ZATI-36946 format. One record per residue (C-alpha): residue in one letter; x, y, z; chain. Coordinates in pm, 1 decimal, m for minus. Layout:
<setis>
<"A",<X,Y,Z>,"A">
...
</setis>
This chain:
<setis>
<"M",<2489.7,m3518.1,m6247.8>,"A">
<"A",<2115.0,m3528.6,m6307.6>,"A">
<"K",<2079.7,m3818.6,m6067.9>,"A">
<"F",<2270.8,m3620.5,m5800.2>,"A">
<"R",<2038.4,m3322.0,m5838.9>,"A">
<"L",<1732.0,m3547.1,m5818.1>,"A">
<"S",<1863.7,m3716.2,m5505.5>,"A">
<"L",<1937.7,m3377.9,m5344.3>,"A">
<"L",<1583.4,m3259.6,m5423.1>,"A">
<"V",<1427.3,m3572.5,m5275.7>,"A">
<"C",<1646.6,m3535.4,m4966.9>,"A">
<"C",<1538.5,m3173.7,m4920.2>,"A">
<"I",<1171.2,m3266.8,m4955.7>,"A">
<"H",<1212.7,m3547.3,m4704.0>,"A">
<"L",<1382.9,m3317.1,m4452.1>,"A">
<"S",<1112.9,m3053.2,m4489.0>,"A">
<"H",<855.8,m3302.3,m4368.1>,"A">
<"N",<1044.5,m3336.9,m4039.3>,"A">
<"Y",<1001.8,m2969.7,m3944.3>,"A">
<"S",<719.8,m2879.3,m3700.8>,"A">
<"T",<613.7,m2561.0,m3521.4>,"A">
<"Y",<680.0,m2538.9,m3144.6>,"A">
<"T",<482.9,m2315.6,m2912.6>,"A">
<"E",<636.9,m2222.7,m2580.0>,"A">
<"E",<398.7,m2308.3,m2297.5>,"A">
<"T",<336.5,m2020.5,m2055.9>,"A">
<"V",<199.6,m1973.0,m1705.3>,"A">
<"E",<65.3,m1648.8,m1559.3>,"A">
<"T",<m66.5,m1561.1,m1214.3>,"A">
<"K",<m319.8,m1298.2,m1115.4>,"A">
<"V",<m303.1,m1220.1,m744.6>,"A">
<"P",<m449.6,m915.0,m563.9>,"A">
<"E",<m173.3,m679.9,m455.1>,"A">
<"Y",<m341.2,m603.3,m120.5>,"A">
<"V",<m615.3,m766.5,87.7>,"A">
<"I",<m743.2,m691.2,437.0>,"A">
<"A",<m683.8,m946.5,711.0>,"A">
<"G",<m984.4,m1173.2,752.6>,"A">
<"Q",<m1098.3,m1148.8,391.9>,"A">
<"T",<m1138.4,m1439.2,149.3>,"A">
<"V",<m865.9,m1429.4,m116.7>,"A">
<"R",<m893.2,m1561.3,m472.1>,"A">
<"L",<m577.4,m1625.5,m673.1>,"A">
<"F",<m576.1,m1722.1,m1041.2>,"A">
<"C",<m332.7,m1923.6,m1251.6>,"A">
<"S",<m367.1,m1923.7,m1631.9>,"A">
<"F",<m165.0,m2154.1,m1857.8>,"A">
<"T",<m147.4,m2262.4,m2221.3>,"A">
<"H",<m95.4,m2637.4,m2165.2>,"A">
<"N",<m365.5,m2845.6,m2333.8>,"A">
<"T",<m310.4,m3120.4,m2079.2>,"A">
<"F",<m101.4,m3135.1,m1763.5>,"A">
<"Y",<6.3,m3380.7,m1499.3>,"A">
<"S",<m14.7,m3156.7,m1193.3>,"A">
<"L",<m75.6,m2801.0,m1080.3>,"A">
<"K",<72.0,m2673.9,m753.0>,"A">
<"W",<47.6,m2353.6,m549.7>,"A">
<"F",<329.3,m2237.1,m320.8>,"A">
<"L",<367.6,m1961.8,m62.0>,"A">
<"N",<731.2,m1852.8,m49.2>,"A">
<"D",<833.3,m2194.1,m195.9>,"A">
<"T",<626.3,m2389.5,60.0>,"A">
<"E",<358.2,m2602.2,m105.7>,"A">
<"L",<m0.8,m2521.1,m13.1>,"A">
<"Y",<m209.8,m2700.3,m271.7>,"A">
<"R",<m181.6,m2969.7,m539.4>,"A">
<"L",<m414.2,m3075.4,m820.8>,"A">
<"I",<m357.7,m3404.1,m1011.8>,"A">
<"P",<m658.2,m3440.9,m1243.8>,"A">
<"N",<m590.8,m3794.2,m1372.8>,"A">
<"T",<m575.7,m3985.6,m1046.7>,"A">
<"E",<m809.6,m4127.9,m786.5>,"A">
<"R",<m1083.5,m3884.2,m689.1>,"A">
<"E",<m977.4,m3850.6,m323.8>,"A">
<"L",<m622.1,m3769.8,m433.6>,"A">
<"Q",<m702.5,m3519.6,m705.6>,"A">
<"R",<m704.5,m3212.3,m479.5>,"A">
<"M",<m489.4,m3188.9,m167.1>,"A">
<"S",<m377.5,m2911.5,70.2>,"A">
<"F",<m49.6,m2897.6,261.9>,"A">
<"N",<99.7,m2692.0,547.5>,"A">
<"T",<m241.7,m2587.9,670.6>,"A">
<"H",<m79.5,m2387.3,952.8>,"A">
<"L",<28.9,m2136.5,685.0>,"A">
<"A",<m297.8,m2099.4,494.2>,"A">
<"N",<m657.3,m2216.0,516.3>,"A">
<"V",<m717.5,m2345.0,161.8>,"A">
<"D",<m1081.4,m2391.2,62.8>,"A">
<"I",<m1048.6,m2728.3,m112.1>,"A">
<"Q",<m1405.8,m2732.5,m242.4>,"A">
<"S",<m1379.9,m2388.9,m404.2>,"A">
<"S",<m1022.3,m2428.6,m532.3>,"A">
<"K",<m1052.6,m2583.0,m878.2>,"A">
<"M",<m1031.0,m2544.4,m1254.6>,"A">
<"I",<m1286.7,m2280.5,m1348.6>,"A">
<"E",<m1230.8,m2312.2,m1724.3>,"A">
<"P",<m978.7,m2481.1,m1954.7>,"A">
<"G",<m635.8,m2340.1,m1880.1>,"A">
<"K",<m741.8,m2144.7,m1570.7>,"A">
<"H",<m729.9,m2246.1,m1204.2>,"A">
<"M",<m855.9,m2059.6,m896.9>,"A">
<"L",<m709.9,m2099.6,m548.2>,"A">
<"V",<m928.8,m1979.3,m260.3>,"A">
<"L",<m785.9,m1888.2,81.3>,"A">
<"Q",<m1019.7,m1832.4,376.1>,"A">
<"R",<m962.9,m1569.7,648.1>,"A">
<"A",<m633.8,m1416.9,535.4>,"A">
<"K",<m372.1,m1369.6,808.8>,"A">
<"D",<m83.3,m1125.6,831.4>,"A">
<"Y",<175.2,m1405.5,800.7>,"A">
<"Q",<30.7,m1497.4,460.8>,"A">
<"T",<201.2,m1195.5,305.4>,"A">
<"G",<447.8,m1321.4,45.6>,"A">
<"D",<504.3,m1459.8,m303.9>,"A">
<"Y",<240.7,m1698.8,m437.5>,"A">
<"K",<368.7,m1929.0,m711.4>,"A">
<"C",<172.2,m2149.1,m951.2>,"A">
<"Q",<361.2,m2441.2,m1105.8>,"A">
<"V",<221.5,m2650.7,m1393.6>,"A">
<"T",<390.6,m2982.9,m1484.5>,"A">
<"E",<354.6,m3146.9,m1826.5>,"A">
<"D",<186.2,m3486.8,m1849.4>,"A">
<"S",<458.3,m3661.8,m2051.0>,"A">
<"P",<832.4,m3722.2,m2012.8>,"A">
<"P",<1050.9,m3547.2,m1923.6>,"A">
<"F",<769.1,m3386.7,m1715.2>,"A">
<"Q",<900.3,m3035.0,m1745.7>,"A">
<"F",<719.9,m2758.8,m1561.1>,"A">
<"K",<650.1,m2388.6,m1601.5>,"A">
<"E",<577.5,m2149.8,m1314.8>,"A">
<"A",<492.4,m1789.1,m1235.3>,"A">
<"S",<448.5,m1592.9,m913.4>,"A">
<"S",<296.2,m1270.5,m778.2>,"A">
<"H",<321.9,m1089.3,m444.8>,"A">
<"L",<34.8,m1049.1,m200.0>,"A">
<"T",<32.6,m819.8,103.5>,"A">
<"V",<m217.9,m877.4,384.2>,"A">
<"I",<m310.1,m543.0,542.2>,"A">
<"I",<m369.4,m508.3,916.3>,"A">
<"I",<m575.1,m191.8,957.4>,"A">
<"P",<m522.9,38.8,1259.1>,"A">
<"E",<m761.7,m6.2,1549.0>,"A">
<"H",<m775.1,366.7,1632.3>,"A">
<"L",<m756.3,706.8,1467.5>,"A">
<"P",<m418.7,885.4,1456.3>,"A">
<"F",<m310.7,1051.7,1782.7>,"A">
<"I",<m187.6,1413.5,1796.2>,"A">
<"S",<57.0,1510.2,2070.7>,"A">
<"G",<271.5,1809.2,2165.8>,"A">
<"L",<9.4,2083.7,2188.4>,"A">
<"M",<145.1,2309.7,2463.3>,"A">
<"K",<m144.4,2552.5,2511.3>,"A">
<"K",<m507.0,2606.4,2421.5>,"A">
<"V",<m448.9,2949.0,2267.3>,"A">
<"Y",<m136.8,3060.6,2078.4>,"A">
<"E",<m24.5,3418.1,2030.5>,"A">
<"P",<107.0,3562.7,1703.3>,"A">
<"G",<477.2,3478.7,1674.6>,"A">
<"S",<442.9,3157.5,1875.6>,"A">
<"Q",<596.2,2830.8,1755.2>,"A">
<"V",<379.6,2520.1,1711.3>,"A">
<"N",<554.1,2180.5,1734.2>,"A">
<"I",<325.9,1878.5,1728.7>,"A">
<"N",<337.2,1514.1,1620.4>,"A">
<"C",<83.5,1281.0,1462.8>,"A">
<"T",<123.9,910.0,1538.4>,"A">
<"A",<m72.0,639.4,1359.2>,"A">
<"S",<m207.7,338.9,1543.9>,"A">
<"P",<m2.8,21.2,1469.7>,"A">
<"S",<m79.7,m139.0,1133.2>,"A">
<"Y",<80.2,m335.5,852.5>,"A">
<"P",<222.8,m193.6,644.0>,"A">
<"A",<292.8,131.6,829.1>,"A">
<"A",<38.3,402.0,744.9>,"A">
<"N",<141.2,699.3,533.3>,"A">
<"L",<80.7,1027.3,717.1>,"A">
<"A",<13.2,1377.6,587.1>,"A">
<"W",<m48.9,1711.3,761.3>,"A">
<"Y",<m295.5,1975.8,638.6>,"A">
<"I",<m333.4,2336.0,757.5>,"A">
<"N",<m672.5,2488.6,675.7>,"A">
<"D",<m728.8,2209.9,419.3>,"A">
<"K",<m399.8,2287.4,244.4>,"A">
<"K",<m123.2,2027.7,256.1>,"A">
<"A",<159.5,2149.0,477.3>,"A">
<"H",<479.5,2247.7,298.4>,"A">
<"R",<762.2,1998.7,333.6>,"A">
<"S",<972.8,2261.9,513.1>,"A">
<"R",<725.2,2237.8,802.7>,"A">
<"I",<735.6,1856.9,817.4>,"A">
<"T",<959.7,1631.4,1026.5>,"A">
<"E",<972.8,1267.4,918.8>,"A">
<"Y",<1047.6,977.2,1152.2>,"A">
<"L",<1119.5,612.6,1078.5>,"A">
<"P",<829.2,372.4,1149.8>,"A">
<"Q",<855.3,196.2,1485.3>,"A">
<"A",<825.5,m184.3,1485.3>,"A">
<"Q",<593.6,m334.6,1746.2>,"A">
<"P",<642.8,m672.4,1921.3>,"A">
<"D",<353.4,m822.5,1722.2>,"A">
<"G",<514.3,m728.9,1390.1>,"A">
<"L",<296.2,m425.1,1325.5>,"A">
<"Q",<442.6,m81.1,1255.1>,"A">
<"S",<358.5,264.9,1383.7>,"A">
<"S",<447.8,580.1,1188.6>,"A">
<"T",<491.6,936.0,1318.4>,"A">
<"L",<502.5,1269.7,1135.1>,"A">
<"G",<590.7,1604.5,1291.0>,"A">
<"L",<447.7,1947.5,1208.5>,"A">
<"N",<648.3,2258.6,1299.3>,"A">
<"F",<553.3,2613.3,1206.9>,"A">
<"K",<541.9,2969.5,1337.9>,"A">
<"I",<219.8,3165.9,1364.9>,"A">
<"D",<343.8,3446.7,1142.9>,"A">
<"D",<168.4,3695.4,916.9>,"A">
<"E",<28.3,3409.0,708.6>,"A">
<"F",<m181.8,3293.2,1003.5>,"A">
<"S",<m192.5,3581.6,1253.8>,"A">
<"E",<m500.6,3738.1,1093.2>,"A">
<"S",<m700.3,3421.8,1163.2>,"A">
<"E",<m874.6,3345.2,1489.4>,"A">
<"K",<m804.0,2973.3,1453.0>,"A">
<"L",<m620.3,2713.8,1245.0>,"A">
<"D",<m776.0,2384.4,1140.8>,"A">
<"L",<m506.3,2118.2,1154.2>,"A">
<"K",<m568.3,1776.3,1008.9>,"A">
<"C",<m361.3,1457.5,1011.6>,"A">
<"I",<m457.7,1188.1,758.1>,"A">
<"A",<m330.4,830.2,776.6>,"A">
<"T",<m365.5,629.5,455.0>,"A">
<"L",<m314.3,261.9,375.4>,"A">
<"P",<m271.9,98.7,32.8>,"A">
<"P",<m593.3,79.3,m171.5>,"A">
<"V",<m788.6,m248.0,m174.6>,"A">
<"K",<m993.3,m307.3,m490.7>,"A">
<"G",<m946.5,59.0,m578.9>,"A">
<"D",<m1080.0,193.2,m247.6>,"A">
<"Q",<m839.0,414.1,m52.8>,"A">
<"M",<m846.5,367.9,323.9>,"A">
<"E",<m808.4,689.4,525.0>,"A">
<"L",<m827.2,771.0,894.9>,"A">
<"T",<m837.5,1138.2,994.5>,"A">
<"R",<m774.0,1324.5,1318.5>,"A">
<"T",<m849.2,1697.9,1334.9>,"A">
<"L",<m732.8,1965.7,1575.5>,"A">
<"V",<m825.2,2333.7,1614.1>,"A">
<"V",<m551.2,2574.4,1724.0>,"A">
<"R",<m688.6,2908.4,1844.2>,"A">
<"I",<m493.5,3229.1,1793.2>,"A">
<"R",<m515.9,3513.5,2043.9>,"A">
<"P",<m589.2,3849.2,1875.7>,"A">
<"P",<m388.0,4157.1,1981.5>,"A">
<"T",<m499.4,4260.3,2332.0>,"A">
<"Y",<m687.5,4582.8,2410.0>,"A">
<"S",<m416.2,4703.0,2648.9>,"A">
<"H",<m159.7,4668.5,2370.3>,"A">
<"L",<m375.3,4875.5,2136.1>,"A">
<"S",<m430.7,5141.6,2405.2>,"A">
<"A",<m56.5,5166.3,2469.0>,"A">
<"T",<10.5,5208.5,2099.1>,"A">
<"K",<m248.9,5485.2,2070.2>,"A">
<"H",<m101.0,5656.5,2378.1>,"A">
<"I",<245.1,5658.4,2224.8>,"A">
<"H",<111.3,5803.0,1899.2>,"A">
<"C",<m72.7,6072.0,2096.9>,"A">
<"D",<244.9,6169.8,2288.3>,"A">
<"I",<436.0,6203.7,1962.3>,"A">
<"F",<159.9,6424.3,1818.8>,"A">
<"L",<161.7,6652.9,2126.1>,"A">
<"L",<541.8,6678.8,2109.2>,"A">
<"L",<524.2,6796.5,1748.4>,"A">
<"L",<263.6,7053.3,1832.7>,"A">
<"S",<472.8,7193.4,2118.5>,"A">
<"T",<781.3,7204.7,1898.1>,"A">
<"Y",<608.2,7429.9,1648.2>,"A">
<"N",<439.5,7639.6,1925.7>,"A">
<"L",<98.7,7532.9,1812.4>,"A">
<"L",<m33.0,7464.6,2160.5>,"A">
</setis>
């Protein structure tokens, strides 16, 4: 019995020496959410592998770039499918252990998509880890928003105003907002339209403004209307394009005031005659 216990203890000690810790290798990508067409784009891939066989970058599953560090110098860094992206081979490289930077020159609208970094281990079975992030290339509008539908130069109290603001084609479609005297127009006065696709793939958005010149506005001589088109922020900077319009309001006419006074005078004379005060 003692021999059995001793053998079991030795067996347990022997098995304990076969245990080892295993750390799951990870890959992460850092890609700007938005860039403006024509800009240089830098994408980063971080990984925990101590060594690796290859590192690849893909755009929507199409390979753009490959790095194989332990091979002939002229084959270490290669670019593929150059019609999809202009990879800067010289600048695309390992910038520190476990971190790679991919540089794209002169971003184009068709380079919007998912960018994937794939890292392959340097020993059998050559497993790989990958991660991806989405990038949108912004095409900014060439012109300010355009306001249409103004029917007259001067509006009278009680008149209806129905106008539209249309953004110049862009990608993605610009977000539009109406302001009346620097106050955002209430949603009840807004008419939304679906963005219109252009033949070149750009999109144009339109937003309507409809309101009546009632007591809220009739005391004013004019209304300052403003349409603001915004695009997604790039590096924290919001892009806005603004078109302003002044709507003038006609004050009550002198003839109308005179007629009102005349009516009041007639009523006053009638009361006097009724009570024989004349």
